[in-house]
C-alpha positions in Angstrom: 0.0 0.0 0.0 1.2 3.5 -0.6 0.7 6.3 1.7 -1.8 8.8 0.5 -2.9 12.2 1.9 -6.3 12.3 3.4 -8.2 15.3 2.0 -10.4 17.5 4.1 -13.5 15.8 2.8 -12.3 12.3 3.7 -12.0 10.5 6.9 -9.2 7.9 7.7 -11.8 5.2 7.6 -13.1 6.3 4.2 -9.6 6.3 2.8 -8.8 2.9 4.3 -12.0 1.4 2.7 -11.1 2.9 -0.7 -7.6 1.4 -0.4 -9.0 -2.0 0.6 -11.3 -2.0 -2.4 -8.4 -1.2 -4.7 -6.2 -4.0 -3.3 -8.9 -6.7 -3.1 -10.0 -6.4 -6.7 -6.5 -7.5 -7.8 -6.2 -10.5 -5.4 -6.9 -14.1 -6.7 -8.3 -15.2 -3.3 -10.3 -13.7 -0.5 -7.8 -12.1 1.9 -7.8 -11.5 5.7 -7.2 -7.9 6.6 -6.0 -6.9 10.0 -7.1 -3.6 11.6 -6.3 -1.6 14.7 -8.9 -0.5 17.3 -9.7 2.8 15.4 -11.6 0.6 12.9 -13.2 -1.6 15.5 -15.8 0.8 16.6 -19.5 1.2 15.8 -19.6 4.9 14.8 -16.5 6.5 13.4 -16.2 10.2 14.1 -16.6 12.5 11.1 -13.8 14.9 10.4 -16.0 17.8 9.4 -19.4 19.2 10.0 -20.3 18.8 6.3 -19.7 15.0 6.4 -21.6 12.7 4.1 -24.2 10.5 5.8 -22.2 7.3 4.9 -19.4 8.5 7.1 -21.5 7.7 10.1 -21.9 4.1 9.1 -19.9 1.6 11.1 -16.6 0.4 9.5 -18.0 -3.2 9.5 -21.0 -2.1 7.4 -18.9 -0.1 4.9 -16.8 -3.2 4.2 -19.8 -5.6 3.8 -19.6 -5.6 0.0 -15.8 -6.0 -0.2 -14.6 -9.6 -0.6 -12.4 -9.6 2.5 -12.4 -11.1 6.0 -11.7 -8.7 8.8 -9.7 -9.3 12.0 -9.9 -6.2 14.1 -8.7 -5.3 17.6 -11.4 -3.9 19.9 -11.1 -1.4 22.7 -11.9 -3.0 26.1 -14.7 -0.5 26.8 -16.9 -1.4 23.9 -20.3 -3.0 24.2 -21.6 -5.7 21.7 -25.0 -7.4 21.5 -26.1 -11.0 21.2 -28.7 -12.5 19.0 -32.3 -11.6 19.9 -34.6 -14.2 21.4 -37.5 -15.6 19.5 -40.3 -13.2 18.4 -43.0 -12.9 21.0 -45.7 -11.7 18.5 -46.1 -8.4 20.3 -44.6 -5.2 18.8 -41.6 -5.1 16.5 -39.2 -8.0 16.5 -36.2 -7.4 18.7 -32.9 -6.6 16.9 -30.6 -7.2 19.8 -30.2 -9.8 22.4 -28.2 -9.6 25.7 -25.6 -6.9 26.1 -22.0 -8.0 26.1 -19.7 -5.5 27.8 -16.0 -6.3 27.2 -15.0 -4.8 30.5 -17.7 -6.4 32.6 -17.3 -10.2 32.9 -20.8 -10.7 34.4 -22.3 -9.9 31.0 -20.2 -12.3 29.0 -22.1 -15.6 29.2 -20.4 -18.9 28.4 -17.8 -18.9 25.7 -18.3 -21.2 22.7 -14.7 -22.5 23.2 -11.7 -21.9 25.4 -8.2 -23.3 25.1 -4.8 -22.7 26.6 -1.5 -23.0 24.8 2.2 -22.6 25.6 3.6 -20.1 23.2 7.4 -19.8 22.7 7.2 -15.9 23.0 4.2 -15.2 25.1 4.4 -18.2 27.4 1.0 -19.4 28.6 -2.0 -18.0 26.7 -5.7 -18.5 27.2 -8.0 -17.9 24.2 -11.8 -17.6 24.5 -14.3 -17.4 21.7 -17.9 -16.1 21.6 -20.0 -16.2 18.4 -22.9 -14.2 16.8 -22.4 -10.9 18.4 -22.8 -7.5 16.7 -22.4 -3.8 17.2 -25.6 -2.0 18.0 -25.5 0.0 14.7 -24.4 -3.0 12.6 -27.0 -5.7 13.3 -26.6 -7.3 9.8 -22.8 -8.0 10.3 -22.4 -10.7 13.0 -19.0 -11.2 14.4 -17.0 -13.7 16.5 -15.3 -12.3 19.5 -11.9 -13.5 20.6 -10.3 -12.8 24.0 -6.5 -13.4 24.4 -5.1 -13.5 27.9 -1.5 -14.0 29.0 -1.2 -16.2 32.0 1.6 -16.9 34.5 2.9 -20.4 35.4 0.0 -21.0 37.8 -2.7 -20.0 35.3 -3.4 -16.5 36.7 -3.8 -13.5 34.6 -0.3 -12.0 33.9 -1.3 -8.7 32.3 -4.1 -6.5 33.4 -5.7 -6.0 30.0 -6.5 -8.9 27.6 -6.5 -8.5 23.9 -10.0 -8.4 22.3 -10.3 -9.3 18.6 -13.4 -9.5 16.4 -13.6 -11.7 13.3 -16.1 -10.3 10.7 -16.5 -12.2 7.4 -17.0 -15.6 6.0 -15.7 -18.8 7.6 -13.2 -18.1 10.3 -10.0 -20.2 10.4 -9.7 -22.4 13.6 -9.4 -20.1 16.6 -6.1 -21.8 17.5 -4.7 -20.1 14.4 -6.6 -16.9 14.0 -5.6 -15.1 17.2 -1.9 -15.4 16.1 -2.6 -13.5 12.9 -3.1 -10.2 14.7 
């Protein structure tokens, strides 16, 4: 990728999406793109008051029509939502299920899978996976959530903050591999 100046009528997210489209149309297979936490948010901030309405769309919605899988780091203060329960027949069908606050373990529910591995560089690591979560403003783009924790020899949390990653796209590689790609 080449570095390009972001004009006053563009946002960093708009420029990144444009560059991603340019690259993906020349690739023979569907790539995995890796993004920092600026892109793992539900509502990017517009850079000017005259912003176009599409600037307020979440990054995950703006990339929906690009043939790419996304692995993005999330800030630990975000909130995601689960799948809604069955329709009760009263009022509008719900769009969101239970709230999943990344910094509040009581909201997490049971992980779909958890495993621990001894990594040569990171030592002991625990990786947890939750499926079918979404941003409040991106109901149509479900994601898998991955939590990576470094542990000490006794299995206690070594660092204060875990690494939160989200997978958005088609079939995710095995979780034993995907967390290493970030």
